[in-house]
C-alpha positions in Angstrom: -4.8 54.3 -99.1 -3.7 57.2 -97.1 -3.1 56.8 -93.4 -5.8 59.3 -92.6 -8.4 57.3 -94.5 -7.3 54.1 -92.8 -7.5 55.8 -89.4 -11.0 57.1 -90.1 -12.1 53.6 -91.3 -10.8 52.0 -88.2 -12.4 54.6 -86.0 -15.8 54.2 -87.8 -15.6 50.4 -87.6 -14.8 50.6 -83.8 -17.7 52.9 -83.2 -20.0 50.6 -85.2 -19.0 47.6 -83.1 -19.5 49.6 -79.9 -22.9 50.7 -81.1 -24.0 47.2 -82.0 -22.8 46.0 -78.6 -24.7 48.6 -76.8 -27.9 47.9 -78.7 -27.5 44.2 -78.0 -27.0 44.9 -74.3 -30.1 47.0 -74.2 -32.1 44.3 -76.1 -31.0 41.6 -73.6 -31.4 43.5 -70.4 -34.9 44.9 -71.3 -36.3 41.4 -71.6 -39.5 41.2 -69.5 -38.7 37.6 -68.5 -35.4 38.7 -66.8 -37.2 39.8 -63.6 -39.8 36.9 -63.5 -38.9 35.1 -60.3 -41.3 32.3 -61.0 -39.1 31.0 -63.8 -36.0 28.9 -63.2 -32.8 31.0 -63.5 -31.7 29.5 -66.9 -35.1 30.3 -68.5 -35.2 34.0 -67.4 -32.8 35.2 -70.1 -33.5 33.6 -73.4 -32.1 36.6 -75.2 -28.7 36.2 -73.4 -27.7 33.7 -76.0 -27.4 36.5 -78.5 -24.7 38.1 -76.4 -22.7 34.8 -76.4 -22.8 34.6 -80.2 -21.8 38.3 -80.4 -18.9 37.6 -78.1 -17.8 34.6 -80.3 -18.0 36.9 -83.4 -15.9 39.6 -81.7 -13.4 37.0 -80.5 -13.1 35.6 -84.1 -12.7 39.1 -85.5 -9.9 39.9 -83.0 -8.1 36.6 -83.9 -8.5 37.4 -87.6 -6.9 40.9 -87.2 -4.3 39.5 -84.8 -3.1 37.3 -87.6 -3.7 39.7 -90.5 -1.8 42.8 -89.3 1.5 41.0 -88.4 1.3 39.4 -91.9 0.9 42.8 -93.5 3.8 44.1 -91.4 6.0 41.3 -92.5 5.1 41.8 -96.2 5.9 45.5 -95.9 9.1 45.0 -93.9 10.7 41.6 -94.5 13.6 42.4 -92.2 11.2 42.8 -89.4 10.1 39.2 -90.0 13.1 38.0 -88.1 12.0 39.9 -85.0 8.5 38.6 -85.3 9.7 35.0 -85.7 11.9 35.5 -82.6 8.9 36.7 -80.6 6.8 33.7 -81.8 9.6 31.3 -80.9 9.8 32.8 -77.4 6.1 32.4 -77.0 6.2 28.8 -78.1 9.1 28.1 -75.6 7.1 29.8 -72.8 4.0 27.7 -73.7 6.1 24.5 -73.8 7.8 25.2 -70.5 4.4 26.0 -68.9 2.9 22.8 -70.3 5.9 20.8 -69.0 5.5 22.1 -65.4 1.7 21.8 -65.4 0.4 19.7 -62.6 -2.1 16.9 -63.5 -3.1 15.9 -60.0 -6.9 15.4 -59.8 -8.7 18.1 -57.8 -10.8 16.8 -55.0 -14.3 18.4 -54.9 -16.7 18.7 -52.1 -19.6 16.9 -53.8 -20.1 13.2 -54.0 -20.1 13.3 -57.8 -16.9 14.8 -59.0 -16.7 16.9 -62.1 -14.9 14.9 -64.8 -12.9 17.9 -65.9 -11.3 18.1 -62.5 -9.7 14.6 -63.0 -9.0 14.8 -66.7 -5.2 15.2 -67.1 -5.4 16.9 -70.4 -7.8 19.5 -69.1 -5.8 20.1 -66.0 -2.5 20.4 -67.9 -3.9 22.8 -70.5 -5.6 25.0 -67.9 -2.3 25.1 -65.9 -0.4 26.0 -69.1 -2.8 28.8 -69.8 -2.5 30.2 -66.2 1.3 29.9 -66.2 1.6 31.5 -69.6 -0.7 34.3 -68.5 1.5 34.9 -65.4 4.7 35.0 -67.5 3.1 37.4 -70.0 1.8 39.6 -67.2 5.3 39.7 -65.7 6.9 40.6 -69.0 4.3 43.4 -69.6 5.0 44.7 -66.0 8.7 44.7 -66.6 8.3 46.5 -69.9 6.3 49.2 -68.2 8.9 49.6 -65.5 11.7 49.5 -68.0 10.2 52.2 -70.2 9.4 54.4 -67.2 13.0 54.1 -65.9 14.4 54.7 -69.4 12.2 57.8 -69.7 13.8 59.3 -66.6 17.3 58.9 -68.1 16.6 60.1 -71.6 15.1 63.4 -70.7 
């Protein structure tokens, strides 16, 4: 396939996903039960579950393409596989270090019946790992932006 055809297919696919998302949003937010104050809050939006399933689908689609495109790149350029493996190894190291420094001290709530997730060490360490990994990746992205900006000043 030519690059132009692939670009047009990706653009059409993106517009189709955006259109379906807009139609689903209109469908959910035009629900007559949404403004009925006599109903409990959770019963006001029965159509909102559709948005959750759509979000799950979009997330699964993003994960699929996040795995597929690097694999295609590795097949097309095997020498680039070393760089990809290095990046994956660095991400695993960051996740391991973040998991190692995660705190599992139970969180004291204000209610008399504590949430079991706030005292579960596995949940606490995984959530801390996710936060710390996000902080590191944000820092790396910020440094990359600063580096590319500074490099742009010197190369012109």
